[in-house]
N, CA, C and O atoms as a Tripos MOL2 file, in Angstrom:
@<TRIPOS>MOLECULE
protein
  292   291    73     0     0
PROTEIN
NO_CHARGES

@<TRIPOS>ATOM
      1 N         -37.4430  -13.8100   -5.8440 N.3       1 MET1
      2 CA        -38.8740  -13.1670   -5.1190 C.3       1 MET1
      3 C         -38.6060  -13.7200   -3.2900 C.2       1 MET1
      4 O         -38.7960  -14.9160   -3.0680 O.2       1 MET1
      5 N         -38.2540  -12.9650   -2.3030 N.am      2 GLU2
      6 CA        -37.7630  -13.3820   -1.1170 C.3       2 GLU2
      7 C         -39.1300  -13.4250   -0.7280 C.2       2 GLU2
      8 O         -39.9410  -12.5450   -1.0180 O.2       2 GLU2
      9 N         -39.4870  -14.8530    0.1880 N.am      3 ILE3
     10 CA        -40.5280  -14.9510    0.8930 C.3       3 ILE3
     11 C         -40.2490  -14.2920    1.9930 C.2       3 ILE3
     12 O         -39.0780  -13.9120    2.0270 O.2       3 ILE3
     13 N         -41.0350  -13.9510    3.1170 N.am      4 GLY4
     14 CA        -41.1980  -13.5120    4.0470 C.3       4 GLY4
     15 C         -41.1570  -14.4320    5.2740 C.2       4 GLY4
     16 O         -41.5670  -15.5670    5.0320 O.2       4 GLY4
     17 N         -40.6820  -14.1670    6.7750 N.am      5 GLU5
     18 CA        -40.7250  -14.6730    7.9730 C.3       5 GLU5
     19 C         -42.2630  -15.5380    8.1450 C.2       5 GLU5
     20 O         -42.5140  -16.7430    8.1610 O.2       5 GLU5
     21 N         -43.0740  -14.4000    8.2530 N.am      6 LYS6
     22 CA        -44.3250  -14.7240    8.1310 C.3       6 LYS6
     23 C         -44.9880  -15.7750    6.9010 C.2       6 LYS6
     24 O         -45.8330  -16.5940    7.2600 O.2       6 LYS6
     25 N         -44.6510  -15.7260    5.7270 N.am      7 MET7
     26 CA        -45.2300  -16.4940    4.9780 C.3       7 MET7
     27 C         -44.5000  -17.8560    5.2310 C.2       7 MET7
     28 O         -45.1290  -18.8910    5.4500 O.2       7 MET7
     29 N         -43.1760  -17.7930    5.1880 N.am      8 THR8
     30 CA        -42.5220  -19.3560    5.3880 C.3       8 THR8
     31 C         -43.1120  -20.0270    6.5490 C.2       8 THR8
     32 O         -43.1980  -21.2550    6.5910 O.2       8 THR8
     33 N         -43.5720  -19.1710    7.6100 N.am      9 ARG9
     34 CA        -44.4800  -20.3340    8.4010 C.3       9 ARG9
     35 C         -45.4230  -20.7470    8.1130 C.2       9 ARG9
     36 O         -45.7540  -21.8730    8.4840 O.2       9 ARG9
     37 N         -46.2480  -19.9270    7.2920 N.am     10 THR10
     38 CA        -47.7900  -20.3010    6.7530 C.3      10 THR10
     39 C         -47.4190  -21.3690    6.0080 C.2      10 THR10
     40 O         -47.9480  -22.4530    6.2510 O.2      10 THR10
     41 N         -46.1050  -21.2120    4.6080 N.am     11 ILE11
     42 CA        -46.2530  -22.4560    4.1090 C.3      11 ILE11
     43 C         -45.4230  -23.6480    4.9890 C.2      11 ILE11
     44 O         -45.8330  -24.6820    4.4620 O.2      11 ILE11
     45 N         -44.7630  -23.9210    5.7280 N.am     12 GLU12
     46 CA        -44.5100  -24.9360    6.6570 C.3      12 GLU12
     47 C         -45.6980  -25.2000    7.3500 C.2      12 GLU12
     48 O         -45.6260  -26.3370    7.8150 O.2      12 GLU12
     49 N         -46.9580  -24.5550    7.6790 N.am     13 GLU13
     50 CA        -47.7760  -25.3180    7.7800 C.3      13 GLU13
     51 C         -48.1710  -25.9580    7.6530 C.2      13 GLU13
     52 O         -48.1970  -26.9940    8.3170 O.2      13 GLU13
     53 N         -48.9940  -25.5370    6.2040 N.am     14 VAL14
     54 CA        -49.8150  -25.8330    5.0030 C.3      14 VAL14
     55 C         -48.9930  -26.9410    4.6480 C.2      14 VAL14
     56 O         -49.5700  -28.0050    4.4250 O.2      14 VAL14
     57 N         -47.7530  -26.8890    4.5540 N.am     15 VAL15
     58 CA        -46.8040  -28.5460    3.9350 C.3      15 VAL15
     59 C         -47.1760  -29.8300    5.1840 C.2      15 VAL15
     60 O         -47.4880  -30.9840    4.8910 O.2      15 VAL15
     61 N         -47.0740  -29.3900    6.3310 N.am     16 LYS16
     62 CA        -47.4660  -30.6520    7.5760 C.3      16 LYS16
     63 C         -48.4190  -30.6410    7.4550 C.2      16 LYS16
     64 O         -48.8530  -31.7910    7.5200 O.2      16 LYS16
     65 N         -49.3360  -29.7650    7.2470 N.am     17 ALA17
     66 CA        -50.8360  -30.1390    7.2580 C.3      17 ALA17
     67 C         -51.1070  -31.3970    5.7200 C.2      17 ALA17
     68 O         -51.8470  -32.3740    5.8270 O.2      17 ALA17
     69 N         -50.6650  -31.2020    4.9750 N.am     18 VAL18
     70 CA        -50.6880  -31.8810    3.9620 C.3      18 VAL18
     71 C         -50.2200  -32.8980    3.8920 C.2      18 VAL18
     72 O         -50.7900  -33.7950    3.2700 O.2      18 VAL18
     73 N         -48.9190  -33.1060    4.5630 N.am     19 GLU19
     74 CA        -48.2330  -34.2480    4.9040 C.3      19 GLU19
     75 C         -49.2360  -35.4160    5.7440 C.2      19 GLU19
     76 O         -49.2180  -36.6220    5.5010 O.2      19 GLU19
     77 N         -50.0930  -34.7520    6.7710 N.am     20 GLN20
     78 CA        -50.8760  -35.3970    7.7910 C.3      20 GLN20
     79 C         -52.2060  -36.2210    7.0210 C.2      20 GLN20
     80 O         -53.0480  -36.8900    7.6210 O.2      20 GLN20
     81 N         -52.1530  -36.0000    5.6470 N.am     21 LEU21
     82 CA        -53.8820  -35.9360    5.3050 C.3      21 LEU21
     83 C         -53.6420  -37.7240    4.7370 C.2      21 LEU21
     84 O         -52.7410  -38.3160    4.1420 O.2      21 LEU21
     85 N         -54.9790  -38.1070    5.3050 N.am     22 PRO22
     86 CA        -55.0600  -39.5430    4.6630 C.3      22 PRO22
     87 C         -55.4040  -39.5790    3.3570 C.2      22 PRO22
     88 O         -56.0460  -38.6870    2.8030 O.2      22 PRO22
     89 N         -54.8040  -41.0790    2.5650 N.am     23 GLN23
     90 CA        -54.8910  -40.8850    0.6960 C.3      23 GLN23
     91 C         -56.2490  -40.3720   -0.0150 C.2      23 GLN23
     92 O         -56.3180  -40.0900   -1.2110 O.2      23 GLN23
     93 N         -57.4490  -40.2860    1.0180 N.am     24 ASP24
     94 CA        -58.8310  -39.7680    0.4140 C.3      24 ASP24
     95 C         -58.8670  -38.4990    0.4090 C.2      24 ASP24
     96 O         -59.5390  -37.8250   -0.3710 O.2      24 ASP24
     97 N         -58.1770  -38.0990    1.2440 N.am     25 GLN25
     98 CA        -58.4290  -36.6100    1.5970 C.3      25 GLN25
     99 C         -57.5420  -35.4640    0.6340 C.2      25 GLN25
    100 O         -57.7880  -34.3320    0.2170 O.2      25 GLN25
    101 N         -56.1780  -36.5720    0.5070 N.am     26 LEU26
    102 CA        -54.8160  -36.5700   -0.1910 C.3      26 LEU26
    103 C         -55.9610  -36.1340   -1.5500 C.2      26 LEU26
    104 O         -56.2920  -35.0020   -1.9020 O.2      26 LEU26
    105 N         -56.2470  -37.0140   -1.9290 N.am     27 LYS27
    106 CA        -56.8830  -37.0530   -3.6950 C.3      27 LYS27
    107 C         -57.3640  -35.6710   -3.7210 C.2      27 LYS27
    108 O         -56.9580  -34.7410   -4.4180 O.2      27 LYS27
    109 N         -58.6490  -35.7000   -2.5190 N.am     28 GLN28
    110 CA        -59.7000  -34.6110   -2.6210 C.3      28 GLN28
    111 C         -58.7200  -32.9290   -2.9030 C.2      28 GLN28
    112 O         -58.9770  -31.9380   -3.5870 O.2      28 GLN28
    113 N         -57.6890  -33.2510   -2.0930 N.am     29 PHE29
    114 CA        -56.9720  -31.9720   -2.0060 C.3      29 PHE29
    115 C         -56.0350  -31.4210   -3.6110 C.2      29 PHE29
    116 O         -55.9240  -30.3570   -4.2210 O.2      29 PHE29
    117 N         -55.5090  -32.8390   -3.7860 N.am     30 ARG30
    118 CA        -55.0670  -32.1580   -5.3930 C.3      30 ARG30
    119 C         -56.0660  -31.6480   -6.2410 C.2      30 ARG30
    120 O         -55.9390  -30.5550   -6.7940 O.2      30 ARG30
    121 N         -57.1430  -32.4380   -6.3920 N.am     31 ALA31
    122 CA        -57.7410  -32.0540   -7.3540 C.3      31 ALA31
    123 C         -58.7260  -30.7820   -7.1360 C.2      31 ALA31
    124 O         -59.2870  -30.1810   -8.0520 O.2      31 ALA31
    125 N         -58.8260  -30.4980   -5.8210 N.am     32 TRP32
    126 CA        -58.7980  -28.7380   -5.8840 C.3      32 TRP32
    127 C         -57.5130  -27.7100   -6.0260 C.2      32 TRP32
    128 O         -57.6690  -26.5710   -6.4650 O.2      32 TRP32
    129 N         -56.3640  -28.1700   -5.6560 N.am     33 PHE33
    130 CA        -55.3730  -27.4340   -6.1350 C.3      33 PHE33
    131 C         -55.1980  -27.4810   -7.8660 C.2      33 PHE33
    132 O         -54.9170  -26.4760   -8.5180 O.2      33 PHE33
    133 N         -55.3600  -28.4750   -8.3060 N.am     34 GLN34
    134 CA        -55.0380  -28.1880  -10.0880 C.3      34 GLN34
    135 C         -56.1440  -27.2710  -10.3980 C.2      34 GLN34
    136 O         -55.9360  -26.4940  -11.3300 O.2      34 GLN34
    137 N         -57.2990  -27.2080   -9.7900 N.am     35 GLU35
    138 CA        -58.7310  -26.5230  -10.3840 C.3      35 GLU35
    139 C         -57.9310  -25.0420   -9.7060 C.2      35 GLU35
    140 O         -57.8090  -24.1450  -10.5400 O.2      35 GLU35
    141 N         -57.5260  -24.8050   -8.6470 N.am     36 PHE36
    142 CA        -57.3130  -23.3500   -8.0320 C.3      36 PHE36
    143 C         -55.9710  -23.0690   -9.3380 C.2      36 PHE36
    144 O         -56.0280  -22.0910  -10.0840 O.2      36 PHE36
    145 N         -55.1050  -23.8560   -9.3940 N.am     37 ASP37
    146 CA        -54.1880  -23.2020  -10.2540 C.3      37 ASP37
    147 C         -54.2090  -23.1630  -11.7080 C.2      37 ASP37
    148 O         -53.4720  -22.3960  -12.3280 O.2      37 ASP37
    149 N         -55.0910  -24.0240  -12.3240 N.am     38 SER38
    150 CA        -55.7640  -23.6400  -13.5340 C.3      38 SER38
    151 C         -56.0950  -22.5220  -13.5380 C.2      38 SER38
    152 O         -55.4250  -21.7020  -14.1670 O.2      38 SER38
    153 N         -57.3440  -22.1080  -12.7670 N.am     39 GLU39
    154 CA        -57.5430  -20.7450  -12.8630 C.3      39 GLU39
    155 C         -56.8270  -19.9920  -12.8520 C.2      39 GLU39
    156 O         -56.6760  -19.2990  -13.8580 O.2      39 GLU39
    157 N         -55.8580  -19.7320  -11.4040 N.am     40 ALA40
    158 CA        -54.8740  -18.6510  -11.3270 C.3      40 ALA40
    159 C         -54.2970  -18.3190  -12.6130 C.2      40 ALA40
    160 O         -54.3190  -17.1850  -13.0910 O.2      40 ALA40
    161 N         -53.7550  -19.3850  -13.1870 N.am     41 TRP41
    162 CA        -52.7990  -19.6140  -14.4110 C.3      41 TRP41
    163 C         -53.7010  -18.8710  -15.8370 C.2      41 TRP41
    164 O         -53.1320  -18.3760  -16.8090 O.2      41 TRP41
    165 N         -54.7330  -18.9280  -15.7080 N.am     42 ASP42
    166 CA        -56.1210  -18.7460  -17.1760 C.3      42 ASP42
    167 C         -56.1920  -16.6590  -16.4100 C.2      42 ASP42
    168 O         -56.4260  -15.7150  -17.1630 O.2      42 ASP42
    169 N         -55.9640  -16.5140  -15.0910 N.am     43 GLU43
    170 CA        -56.4670  -15.5190  -15.0800 C.3      43 GLU43
    171 C         -55.4960  -14.8650  -15.4890 C.2      43 GLU43
    172 O         -55.7740  -13.9160  -16.2230 O.2      43 GLU43
    173 N         -53.9060  -15.1440  -15.1480 N.am     44 GLN44
    174 CA        -52.6820  -14.4220  -15.5850 C.3      44 GLN44
    175 C         -52.6980  -14.0130  -17.0170 C.2      44 GLN44
    176 O         -52.5990  -12.9030  -17.5390 O.2      44 GLN44
    177 N         -52.8740  -15.3970  -17.5920 N.am     45 ILE45
    178 CA        -52.5510  -15.3360  -19.4150 C.3      45 ILE45
    179 C         -53.8150  -14.1420  -19.4450 C.2      45 ILE45
    180 O         -53.4030  -13.0760  -19.9020 O.2      45 ILE45
    181 N         -55.1830  -14.1270  -19.0660 N.am     46 GLU46
    182 CA        -55.5240  -13.1970  -19.3140 C.3      46 GLU46
    183 C         -55.3820  -11.8980  -19.3810 C.2      46 GLU46
    184 O         -55.6090  -11.1250  -20.3110 O.2      46 GLU46
    185 N         -54.9800  -11.7140  -18.2980 N.am     47 LYS47
    186 CA        -54.4240  -10.2850  -17.6030 C.3      47 LYS47
    187 C         -53.2010   -9.8000  -18.7280 C.2      47 LYS47
    188 O         -53.3860   -8.7410  -19.3280 O.2      47 LYS47
    189 N         -52.0930  -10.5080  -18.9650 N.am     48 ASP48
    190 CA        -51.3640  -10.7570  -19.8930 C.3      48 ASP48
    191 C         -51.3200  -10.2770  -21.2890 C.2      48 ASP48
    192 O         -50.6370   -9.4550  -21.9000 O.2      48 ASP48
    193 N         -52.3460  -11.1290  -21.5950 N.am     49 MET49
    194 CA        -53.2470  -10.7110  -22.9180 C.3      49 MET49
    195 C         -53.9990   -9.2190  -23.0720 C.2      49 MET49
    196 O         -53.6880   -8.4180  -23.9530 O.2      49 MET49
    197 N         -54.8870   -9.0140  -22.2170 N.am     50 LYS50
    198 CA        -55.3020   -7.4970  -21.8590 C.3      50 LYS50
    199 C         -53.7620   -6.8680  -21.8420 C.2      50 LYS50
    200 O         -53.4940   -6.3300  -22.9160 O.2      50 LYS50
    201 N         -53.1490   -6.8400  -21.2790 N.am     51 GLY51
    202 CA        -51.6210   -6.0170  -21.1810 C.3      51 GLY51
    203 C         -51.0790   -5.6560  -22.6590 C.2      51 GLY51
    204 O         -50.6220   -4.5350  -22.8820 O.2      51 GLY51
    205 N         -51.1470   -6.6620  -23.6720 N.am     52 ARG52
    206 CA        -50.5180   -6.6610  -24.7620 C.3      52 ARG52
    207 C         -48.8750   -7.1140  -24.2660 C.2      52 ARG52
    208 O         -47.8930   -6.8310  -24.9520 O.2      52 ARG52
    209 N         -48.7900   -7.9620  -22.7820 N.am     53 LYS53
    210 CA        -47.5570   -8.7820  -22.6140 C.3      53 LYS53
    211 C         -47.1140   -9.5260  -23.7910 C.2      53 LYS53
    212 O         -46.0130   -9.2590  -24.2730 O.2      53 LYS53
    213 N         -47.8630  -10.4430  -24.3090 N.am     54 LEU54
    214 CA        -48.0210  -11.4280  -25.1050 C.3      54 LEU54
    215 C         -47.8190  -11.0520  -26.3620 C.2      54 LEU54
    216 O         -47.5710  -12.0420  -27.0510 O.2      54 LEU54
    217 N         -47.8140   -9.9060  -27.0610 N.am     55 ASP55
    218 CA        -47.7750   -9.4430  -28.2750 C.3      55 ASP55
    219 C         -46.5890   -9.6950  -29.1860 C.2      55 ASP55
    220 O         -46.5980   -9.7310  -30.4170 O.2      55 ASP55
    221 N         -45.4800   -9.8760  -28.2900 N.am     56 ALA56
    222 CA        -44.2670   -9.3380  -29.1620 C.3      56 ALA56
    223 C         -44.0040  -11.2410  -29.6660 C.2      56 ALA56
    224 O         -43.5990  -11.7520  -30.7100 O.2      56 ALA56
    225 N         -44.4210  -11.7690  -28.4760 N.am     57 LEU57
    226 CA        -44.1290  -13.6950  -28.4840 C.3      57 LEU57
    227 C         -45.0350  -14.2150  -29.4670 C.2      57 LEU57
    228 O         -45.0240  -15.4050  -29.7840 O.2      57 LEU57
    229 N         -45.9320  -13.2490  -30.0330 N.am     58 ALA58
    230 CA        -46.9740  -13.7060  -31.0830 C.3      58 ALA58
    231 C         -46.8710  -13.6830  -32.6850 C.2      58 ALA58
    232 O         -47.2790  -14.2360  -33.7070 O.2      58 ALA58
    233 N         -45.6000  -12.1140  -31.9360 N.am     59 GLN59
    234 CA        -45.2330  -11.6980  -33.3370 C.3      59 GLN59
    235 C         -43.8810  -12.1320  -33.6560 C.2      59 GLN59
    236 O         -43.3290  -11.7580  -34.6910 O.2      59 GLN59
    237 N         -43.4140  -12.7770  -32.9540 N.am     60 ALA60
    238 CA        -42.0010  -13.5990  -32.8060 C.3      60 ALA60
    239 C         -42.5780  -15.1150  -34.0400 C.2      60 ALA60
    240 O         -42.0240  -15.5230  -35.0600 O.2      60 ALA60
    241 N         -43.9120  -15.6080  -33.3300 N.am     61 ALA61
    242 CA        -43.7270  -16.6410  -33.2040 C.3      61 ALA61
    243 C         -44.8990  -17.0340  -35.2090 C.2      61 ALA61
    244 O         -45.0120  -18.0670  -35.8690 O.2      61 ALA61
    245 N         -45.2380  -16.1860  -35.3380 N.am     62 ILE62
    246 CA        -45.8750  -15.6470  -36.6890 C.3      62 ILE62
    247 C         -44.6590  -15.5700  -37.9000 C.2      62 ILE62
    248 O         -44.6150  -16.1530  -38.9840 O.2      62 ILE62
    249 N         -43.6570  -14.5790  -37.2510 N.am     63 ALA63
    250 CA        -42.9700  -14.4520  -38.4650 C.3      63 ALA63
    251 C         -41.6820  -15.8790  -38.3030 C.2      63 ALA63
    252 O         -40.8200  -15.8800  -39.1810 O.2      63 ALA63
    253 N         -41.6340  -16.5410  -37.6670 N.am     64 ASP64
    254 CA        -40.6590  -17.7390  -37.4920 C.3      64 ASP64
    255 C         -41.9100  -18.8360  -38.4870 C.2      64 ASP64
    256 O         -41.5160  -19.9150  -38.9280 O.2      64 ASP64
    257 N         -42.9400  -18.5050  -38.6520 N.am     65 HIS65
    258 CA        -43.9980  -19.4630  -39.1170 C.3      65 HIS65
    259 C         -43.6070  -19.0110  -40.9230 C.2      65 HIS65
    260 O         -43.3300  -19.8970  -41.7310 O.2      65 HIS65
    261 N         -43.6410  -17.8680  -41.2240 N.am     66 GLN66
    262 CA        -43.9220  -17.2520  -42.3840 C.3      66 GLN66
    263 C         -41.9940  -17.4540  -43.1120 C.2      66 GLN66
    264 O         -41.6780  -17.1600  -44.2650 O.2      66 GLN66
    265 N         -41.1050  -17.9650  -42.1220 N.am     67 ALA67
    266 CA        -39.9280  -18.0350  -42.4160 C.3      67 ALA67
    267 C         -39.4560  -19.6050  -42.6160 C.2      67 ALA67
    268 O         -38.3860  -20.0550  -43.0260 O.2      67 ALA67
    269 N         -40.2970  -20.0690  -42.3050 N.am     68 GLY68
    270 CA        -40.8710  -21.7300  -42.9320 C.3      68 GLY68
    271 C         -40.2240  -22.4130  -41.6960 C.2      68 GLY68
    272 O         -39.9390  -23.6040  -41.8210 O.2      68 GLY68
    273 N         -39.9010  -21.6590  -40.2570 N.am     69 LYS69
    274 CA        -39.4710  -22.0980  -39.3850 C.3      69 LYS69
    275 C         -40.1850  -23.2040  -38.1230 C.2      69 LYS69
    276 O         -39.8820  -23.3630  -36.9400 O.2      69 LYS69
    277 N         -41.0990  -23.7540  -38.8700 N.am     70 SER70
    278 CA        -42.7230  -23.8520  -37.9320 C.3      70 SER70
    279 C         -42.5440  -25.6240  -38.5330 C.2      70 SER70
    280 O         -41.7010  -25.9780  -39.3570 O.2      70 SER70
    281 N         -43.5090  -26.4830  -37.9050 N.am     71 ARG71
    282 CA        -43.7000  -27.6950  -38.4830 C.3      71 ARG71
    283 C         -45.3040  -27.9890  -38.2620 C.2      71 ARG71
    284 O         -45.8770  -27.3010  -37.4170 O.2      71 ARG71
    285 N         -46.0290  -28.9500  -38.9610 N.am     72 LYS72
    286 CA        -47.1070  -29.3160  -38.3620 C.3      72 LYS72
    287 C         -46.6940  -30.3510  -37.0450 C.2      72 LYS72
    288 O         -45.6590  -30.9850  -36.8390 O.2      72 LYS72
    289 N         -47.8290  -30.2490  -36.3340 N.am     73 LEU73
    290 CA        -47.9720  -31.0190  -35.2420 C.3      73 LEU73
    291 C         -48.6500  -32.5990  -35.4330 C.2      73 LEU73
    292 O         -48.7950  -33.3310  -34.4540 O.2      73 LEU73
@<TRIPOS>BOND
     1     1     2 1
     2     2     3 1
     3     3     4 2
     4     3     5 am
     5     5     6 1
     6     6     7 1
     7     7     8 2
     8     7     9 am
     9     9    10 1
    10    10    11 1
    11    11    12 2
    12    11    13 am
    13    13    14 1
    14    14    15 1
    15    15    16 2
    16    15    17 am
    17    17    18 1
    18    18    19 1
    19    19    20 2
    20    19    21 am
    21    21    22 1
    22    22    23 1
    23    23    24 2
    24    23    25 am
    25    25    26 1
    26    26    27 1
    27    27    28 2
    28    27    29 am
    29    29    30 1
    30    30    31 1
    31    31    32 2
    32    31    33 am
    33    33    34 1
    34    34    35 1
    35    35    36 2
    36    35    37 am
    37    37    38 1
    38    38    39 1
    39    39    40 2
    40    39    41 am
    41    41    42 1
    42    42    43 1
    43    43    44 2
    44    43    45 am
    45    45    46 1
    46    46    47 1
    47    47    48 2
    48    47    49 am
    49    49    50 1
    50    50    51 1
    51    51    52 2
    52    51    53 am
    53    53    54 1
    54    54    55 1
    55    55    56 2
    56    55    57 am
    57    57    58 1
    58    58    59 1
    59    59    60 2
    60    59    61 am
    61    61    62 1
    62    62    63 1
    63    63    64 2
    64    63    65 am
    65    65    66 1
    66    66    67 1
    67    67    68 2
    68    67    69 am
    69    69    70 1
    70    70    71 1
    71    71    72 2
    72    71    73 am
    73    73    74 1
    74    74    75 1
    75    75    76 2
    76    75    77 am
    77    77    78 1
    78    78    79 1
    79    79    80 2
    80    79    81 am
    81    81    82 1
    82    82    83 1
    83    83    84 2
    84    83    85 am
    85    85    86 1
    86    86    87 1
    87    87    88 2
    88    87    89 am
    89    89    90 1
    90    90    91 1
    91    91    92 2
    92    91    93 am
    93    93    94 1
    94    94    95 1
    95    95    96 2
    96    95    97 am
    97    97    98 1
    98    98    99 1
    99    99   100 2
   100    99   101 am
   101   101   102 1
   102   102   103 1
   103   103   104 2
   104   103   105 am
   105   105   106 1
   106   106   107 1
   107   107   108 2
   108   107   109 am
   109   109   110 1
   110   110   111 1
   111   111   112 2
   112   111   113 am
   113   113   114 1
   114   114   115 1
   115   115   116 2
   116   115   117 am
   117   117   118 1
   118   118   119 1
   119   119   120 2
   120   119   121 am
   121   121   122 1
   122   122   123 1
   123   123   124 2
   124   123   125 am
   125   125   126 1
   126   126   127 1
   127   127   128 2
   128   127   129 am
   129   129   130 1
   130   130   131 1
   131   131   132 2
   132   131   133 am
   133   133   134 1
   134   134   135 1
   135   135   136 2
   136   135   137 am
   137   137   138 1
   138   138   139 1
   139   139   140 2
   140   139   141 am
   141   141   142 1
   142   142   143 1
   143   143   144 2
   144   143   145 am
   145   145   146 1
   146   146   147 1
   147   147   148 2
   148   147   149 am
   149   149   150 1
   150   150   151 1
   151   151   152 2
   152   151   153 am
   153   153   154 1
   154   154   155 1
   155   155   156 2
   156   155   157 am
   157   157   158 1
   158   158   159 1
   159   159   160 2
   160   159   161 am
   161   161   162 1
   162   162   163 1
   163   163   164 2
   164   163   165 am
   165   165   166 1
   166   166   167 1
   167   167   168 2
   168   167   169 am
   169   169   170 1
   170   170   171 1
   171   171   172 2
   172   171   173 am
   173   173   174 1
   174   174   175 1
   175   175   176 2
   176   175   177 am
   177   177   178 1
   178   178   179 1
   179   179   180 2
   180   179   181 am
   181   181   182 1
   182   182   183 1
   183   183   184 2
   184   183   185 am
   185   185   186 1
   186   186   187 1
   187   187   188 2
   188   187   189 am
   189   189   190 1
   190   190   191 1
   191   191   192 2
   192   191   193 am
   193   193   194 1
   194   194   195 1
   195   195   196 2
   196   195   197 am
   197   197   198 1
   198   198   199 1
   199   199   200 2
   200   199   201 am
   201   201   202 1
   202   202   203 1
   203   203   204 2
   204   203   205 am
   205   205   206 1
   206   206   207 1
   207   207   208 2
   208   207   209 am
   209   209   210 1
   210   210   211 1
   211   211   212 2
   212   211   213 am
   213   213   214 1
   214   214   215 1
   215   215   216 2
   216   215   217 am
   217   217   218 1
   218   218   219 1
   219   219   220 2
   220   219   221 am
   221   221   222 1
   222   222   223 1
   223   223   224 2
   224   223   225 am
   225   225   226 1
   226   226   227 1
   227   227   228 2
   228   227   229 am
   229   229   230 1
   230   230   231 1
   231   231   232 2
   232   231   233 am
   233   233   234 1
   234   234   235 1
   235   235   236 2
   236   235   237 am
   237   237   238 1
   238   238   239 1
   239   239   240 2
   240   239   241 am
   241   241   242 1
   242   242   243 1
   243   243   244 2
   244   243   245 am
   245   245   246 1
   246   246   247 1
   247   247   248 2
   248   247   249 am
   249   249   250 1
   250   250   251 1
   251   251   252 2
   252   251   253 am
   253   253   254 1
   254   254   255 1
   255   255   256 2
   256   255   257 am
   257   257   258 1
   258   258   259 1
   259   259   260 2
   260   259   261 am
   261   261   262 1
   262   262   263 1
   263   263   264 2
   264   263   265 am
   265   265   266 1
   266   266   267 1
   267   267   268 2
   268   267   269 am
   269   269   270 1
   270   270   271 1
   271   271   272 2
   272   271   273 am
   273   273   274 1
   274   274   275 1
   275   275   276 2
   276   275   277 am
   277   277   278 1
   278   278   279 1
   279   279   280 2
   280   279   281 am
   281   281   282 1
   282   282   283 1
   283   283   284 2
   284   283   285 am
   285   285   286 1
   286   286   287 1
   287   287   288 2
   288   287   289 am
   289   289   290 1
   290   290   291 1
   291   291   292 2
@<TRIPOS>SUBSTRUCTURE
     1 MET1         2 RESIDUE 1 A MET
     2 GLU2         6 RESIDUE 1 A GLU
     3 ILE3        10 RESIDUE 1 A ILE
     4 GLY4        14 RESIDUE 1 A GLY
     5 GLU5        18 RESIDUE 1 A GLU
     6 LYS6        22 RESIDUE 1 A LYS
     7 MET7        26 RESIDUE 1 A MET
     8 THR8        30 RESIDUE 1 A THR
     9 ARG9        34 RESIDUE 1 A ARG
    10 THR10       38 RESIDUE 1 A THR
    11 ILE11       42 RESIDUE 1 A ILE
    12 GLU12       46 RESIDUE 1 A GLU
    13 GLU13       50 RESIDUE 1 A GLU
    14 VAL14       54 RESIDUE 1 A VAL
    15 VAL15       58 RESIDUE 1 A VAL
    16 LYS16       62 RESIDUE 1 A LYS
    17 ALA17       66 RESIDUE 1 A ALA
    18 VAL18       70 RESIDUE 1 A VAL
    19 GLU19       74 RESIDUE 1 A GLU
    20 GLN20       78 RESIDUE 1 A GLN
    21 LEU21       82 RESIDUE 1 A LEU
    22 PRO22       86 RESIDUE 1 A PRO
    23 GLN23       90 RESIDUE 1 A GLN
    24 ASP24       94 RESIDUE 1 A ASP
    25 GLN25       98 RESIDUE 1 A GLN
    26 LEU26      102 RESIDUE 1 A LEU
    27 LYS27      106 RESIDUE 1 A LYS
    28 GLN28      110 RESIDUE 1 A GLN
    29 PHE29      114 RESIDUE 1 A PHE
    30 ARG30      118 RESIDUE 1 A ARG
    31 ALA31      122 RESIDUE 1 A ALA
    32 TRP32      126 RESIDUE 1 A TRP
    33 PHE33      130 RESIDUE 1 A PHE
    34 GLN34      134 RESIDUE 1 A GLN
    35 GLU35      138 RESIDUE 1 A GLU
    36 PHE36      142 RESIDUE 1 A PHE
    37 ASP37      146 RESIDUE 1 A ASP
    38 SER38      150 RESIDUE 1 A SER
    39 GLU39      154 RESIDUE 1 A GLU
    40 ALA40      158 RESIDUE 1 A ALA
    41 TRP41      162 RESIDUE 1 A TRP
    42 ASP42      166 RESIDUE 1 A ASP
    43 GLU43      170 RESIDUE 1 A GLU
    44 GLN44      174 RESIDUE 1 A GLN
    45 ILE45      178 RESIDUE 1 A ILE
    46 GLU46      182 RESIDUE 1 A GLU
    47 LYS47      186 RESIDUE 1 A LYS
    48 ASP48      190 RESIDUE 1 A ASP
    49 MET49      194 RESIDUE 1 A MET
    50 LYS50      198 RESIDUE 1 A LYS
    51 GLY51      202 RESIDUE 1 A GLY
    52 ARG52      206 RESIDUE 1 A ARG
    53 LYS53      210 RESIDUE 1 A LYS
    54 LEU54      214 RESIDUE 1 A LEU
    55 ASP55      218 RESIDUE 1 A ASP
    56 ALA56      222 RESIDUE 1 A ALA
    57 LEU57      226 RESIDUE 1 A LEU
    58 ALA58      230 RESIDUE 1 A ALA
    59 GLN59      234 RESIDUE 1 A GLN
    60 ALA60      238 RESIDUE 1 A ALA
    61 ALA61      242 RESIDUE 1 A ALA
    62 ILE62      246 RESIDUE 1 A ILE
    63 ALA63      250 RESIDUE 1 A ALA
    64 ASP64      254 RESIDUE 1 A ASP
    65 HIS65      258 RESIDUE 1 A HIS
    66 GLN66      262 RESIDUE 1 A GLN
    67 ALA67      266 RESIDUE 1 A ALA
    68 GLY68      270 RESIDUE 1 A GLY
    69 LYS69      274 RESIDUE 1 A LYS
    70 SER70      278 RESIDUE 1 A SER
    71 ARG71      282 RESIDUE 1 A ARG
    72 LYS72      286 RESIDUE 1 A LYS
    73 LEU73      290 RESIDUE 1 A LEU
């Protein structure tokens, strides 16, 4: 995926701003970003499930398990 010039400038501005954060604010930012990223990941997984994009992977995993190619964790 190619990042446009405007987006590149925005990312560079964000990076510079994050680099200048004091440690307490950096800790807050990390916590916020982790939550933000987790929610985005959950939304993508939900979208993929609804779009049945994970069905083939699930079927392959079931087939592997039935063929004895899995093990207890």
